[in-house]
C-alpha positions in Angstrom: -0.4 0.1 0.5 3.4 3.1 0.5 4.4 2.0 -2.5 0.7 3.0 -4.1 0.8 5.4 -2.2 4.1 6.9 -3.9 3.1 6.7 -7.8 1.4 9.9 -7.9 5.0 11.8 -6.2 7.4 10.2 -8.7 5.0 10.6 -11.7 4.4 14.3 -10.5 8.4 14.6 -10.6 9.4 13.4 -13.5 6.8 16.3 -15.2 9.2 18.7 -13.0 12.3 17.4 -14.8 11.2 17.6 -18.5 10.2 21.0 -18.0 12.9 22.1 -16.4 15.2 20.4 -19.8 12.4 21.8 -22.5 13.0 25.4 -20.9 17.2 24.9 -20.9 17.3 23.5 -23.9 14.9 26.8 -25.7 17.8 29.2 -24.1 21.1 27.8 -25.8 19.3 28.2 -28.7 19.3 31.3 -27.9 18.1 33.7 -31.1 18.9 30.6 -33.1 15.1 29.1 -35.0 14.9 25.0 -34.8 12.5 25.7 -37.8 15.2 28.3 -39.7 14.0 27.8 -43.4 17.5 28.5 -44.7 17.6 32.4 -45.2 16.2 33.6 -41.5 12.3 32.4 -41.2 9.8 30.6 -39.9 6.8 28.3 -41.8 5.1 29.4 -38.8 5.1 33.6 -40.1 2.7 34.6 -43.0 3.8 33.2 -46.8 3.8 36.7 -48.2 6.5 37.8 -45.6 8.6 34.5 -45.9 8.6 35.0 -50.1 9.7 38.7 -49.8 12.7 37.3 -47.3 14.4 34.9 -50.8 13.4 37.1 -52.7 15.2 39.8 -51.0 18.3 37.5 -50.0 22.4 37.8 -50.5 22.3 34.4 -52.6 19.4 35.4 -54.5 20.0 38.7 -55.5 23.7 37.3 -56.7 21.8 34.3 -59.1 19.8 37.4 -60.0 19.3 37.6 -63.9 19.4 40.7 -66.1 18.4 40.8 -70.0 20.1 42.2 -73.3 18.5 42.6 -76.4 21.6 43.3 -79.4 22.4 44.0 -83.1 25.5 42.2 -84.8 27.2 42.7 -87.8 30.1 39.8 -88.7 32.7 39.2 -91.5 33.6 36.3 -91.8 36.5 34.5 -94.0 38.6 31.5 -94.9 41.9 32.3 -94.8 43.3 31.8 -98.3 46.5 29.2 -96.9 43.6 26.4 -96.2 41.5 26.8 -98.6 45.2 25.7 -100.0 45.2 22.3 -98.9 42.6 21.8 -101.6 42.6 24.4 -103.9 45.7 26.3 -106.1 45.5 29.3 -106.6 47.6 32.3 -108.9 51.3 31.5 -107.3 51.4 28.1 -108.0 53.1 27.4 -111.5 49.8 24.6 -111.8 47.2 27.9 -111.9 46.1 28.1 -115.4 43.2 30.9 -115.3 45.0 34.2 -116.0 42.0 35.7 -112.4 43.5 34.9 -109.2 40.8 31.9 -107.2 37.8 33.8 -105.8 38.2 34.7 -101.8 35.5 32.7 -99.2 33.6 35.2 -97.2 31.0 37.3 -96.0 29.1 39.4 -93.4 26.4 38.3 -91.9 23.3 40.3 -89.8 21.7 39.2 -86.9 19.8 39.8 -83.7 20.9 38.7 -80.3 18.4 37.8 -77.0 21.7 37.4 -74.2 20.4 36.6 -70.7 22.6 36.9 -67.6 24.0 35.9 -64.8 27.2 37.9 -62.4 29.2 35.7 -64.3 27.7 33.7 -67.0 25.7 34.6 -69.9 23.2 33.3 -73.1 23.5 34.2 -75.9 20.4 33.0 -78.6 20.9 34.3 -82.2 19.2 34.3 -85.5 21.4 35.7 -88.5 21.4 36.3 -92.3 25.6 35.5 -93.8 25.5 37.3 -97.1 28.5 35.4 -99.6 30.8 37.6 -100.7 32.2 35.2 -103.4 32.8 35.8 -106.9 32.6 34.1 -109.8 36.3 32.2 -110.4 37.7 28.7 -111.6 38.7 26.0 -108.7 41.3 24.2 -109.4 41.9 20.9 -107.2 45.6 20.4 -106.4 46.0 17.3 -108.5 48.3 15.7 -112.0 46.1 17.8 -114.0 46.2 22.2 -113.8 43.3 22.2 -116.9 40.1 20.3 -115.9 39.4 21.9 -112.9 35.6 24.0 -112.2 34.2 27.2 -113.0 31.9 28.5 -110.1 29.1 31.4 -110.7 26.5 32.5 -107.5 23.6 33.3 -108.0 23.7 36.4 -106.0 21.1 35.0 -103.7 23.9 32.6 -102.1 24.2 32.8 -98.2 22.7 31.6 -95.1 20.2 31.9 -93.4 21.8 30.7 -89.1 20.4 30.6 -85.4 21.9 28.8 -82.9 22.9 29.5 -79.1 26.5 29.8 -77.2 27.1 30.2 -73.5 30.0 32.5 -72.5 31.6 33.1 -69.0 32.3 36.3 -67.7 35.2 38.0 -66.1 34.6 41.5 -64.8 37.8 43.8 -65.2 36.0 47.2 -64.5 32.6 47.8 -62.9 29.8 49.4 -63.3 29.9 50.5 -59.1 33.4 51.1 -59.6 33.2 54.7 -61.8 29.3 55.7 -60.5 27.5 53.5 -62.7 28.8 55.4 -66.4 31.2 52.6 -67.7 32.3 49.1 -67.4 34.3 46.3 -69.4 34.6 42.9 -68.7 36.2 40.0 -71.2 34.0 36.9 -72.2 35.6 33.9 -73.6 32.6 30.7 -74.4 32.1 28.8 -77.7 28.0 26.9 -78.7 26.4 25.6 -81.5 24.1 26.5 -84.6 22.5 25.8 -87.6 22.8 27.4 -90.6 20.8 26.3 -94.7 22.1 28.2 -97.5 20.0 29.7 -99.7 20.6 30.0 -103.2 23.0 28.1 -106.3 26.3 27.9 -108.0 26.2 27.4 -111.8 29.2 24.8 -113.0 31.3 24.6 -115.3 33.5 21.5 -115.6 36.3 20.1 -118.3 34.2 18.8 -121.8 36.4 15.3 -123.6 36.9 18.1 -126.0 39.0 19.1 -124.0 38.1 22.5 -123.5 39.1 24.1 -119.4 35.8 24.9 -117.5 36.8 29.0 -117.7 36.5 28.3 -122.3 33.3 27.9 -121.7 32.6 30.4 -120.1 34.0 32.9 -121.6 33.0 31.5 -124.8 29.5 31.7 -123.2 28.1 28.2 -123.0 25.5 27.2 -121.2 26.7 26.0 -117.6 26.6 21.6 -117.6 24.9 22.1 -114.1 22.6 24.5 -111.8 23.8 23.6 -107.9 20.5 24.2 -106.1 21.1 25.1 -102.6 19.2 25.2 -99.2 21.6 22.5 -97.6 22.0 21.9 -93.7 25.4 22.5 -92.4 26.2 23.2 -88.6 27.9 26.5 -87.3 30.3 25.9 -84.8 31.4 28.8 -82.1 34.9 29.5 -80.7 34.9 33.4 -79.0 36.9 35.6 -77.0 36.0 38.7 -76.9 34.8 42.2 -74.3 31.7 43.9 -73.2 31.7 47.5 -73.1 28.8 49.3 -70.4 27.6 52.7 -71.0 25.3 53.3 -68.5 23.2 51.5 -67.2 21.5 50.5 -70.2 23.8 50.7 -74.2 26.1 47.9 -74.1 28.8 46.8 -76.9 30.8 43.6 -77.7 33.8 43.5 -79.4 34.6 40.2 -80.2 36.3 37.2 -82.0 37.4 33.8 -83.0 35.3 30.9 -84.6 31.2 31.2 -86.1 32.7 27.3 -88.5 34.4 30.6 -90.0 37.0 32.8 -89.2 35.1 36.0 -88.0 35.6 39.3 -85.9 32.6 41.2 -85.2 30.7 44.0 -83.5 27.0 43.2 -81.2 25.3 46.8 -79.5 22.2 46.8 -77.3 20.2 47.6 -74.4 20.2 46.0 -71.5 16.9 45.7 -68.7 
């Protein structure tokens, strides 16, 4: 009977000890919230305040996005020393035509949409590359020097291209350094695209009577074939350049590299 009478007393002591431990744990935690959501918030606070805390957090500001819309112009070319691996030119004694082999190049005009974080840029573009290749004689590097083709491009020969590039940005001068007046950074990156050739090529060839293609062209003979284009080509980009911020809105980018062919170019537009 005596043991039975002690049970209520023991239960009271256990409840008092548990309450004391809980109060001590809360005091040890201090201002630390054990329901911390990573931004100093509490899941019990109103949703609007929690969202505002997330948006204005330093981690969020570091990853904030900016945007650009740019117009760009590029000059592209294939150097003569590269073409010399497959076609002879007038610096070779085997070259038979009076005019030099045509130069391969063009001018590209395009539109860009750029998505940026402080150090990364995604550049999405669409462009038209106008071919500047002239008519001329193309003789491959073989034993004969009169069996090459004479090619005449159509006026509409060009390339419609679209694709996407990635660029890493290293800041040299920030807008904060100059009170918002000027900024400069270096970009390095690359990407992929697709180009569709448009236009046609008239072609004259060496005939069975031993007449070279260029002679038949000069004599006014109709072309042996007209090669219709389009055909799809890959566009491979390797880019490096400088980006200049002129105030908060104006942006200019100067760059060069590989756009399937070698290129140099300028982009200019507005940031927002």
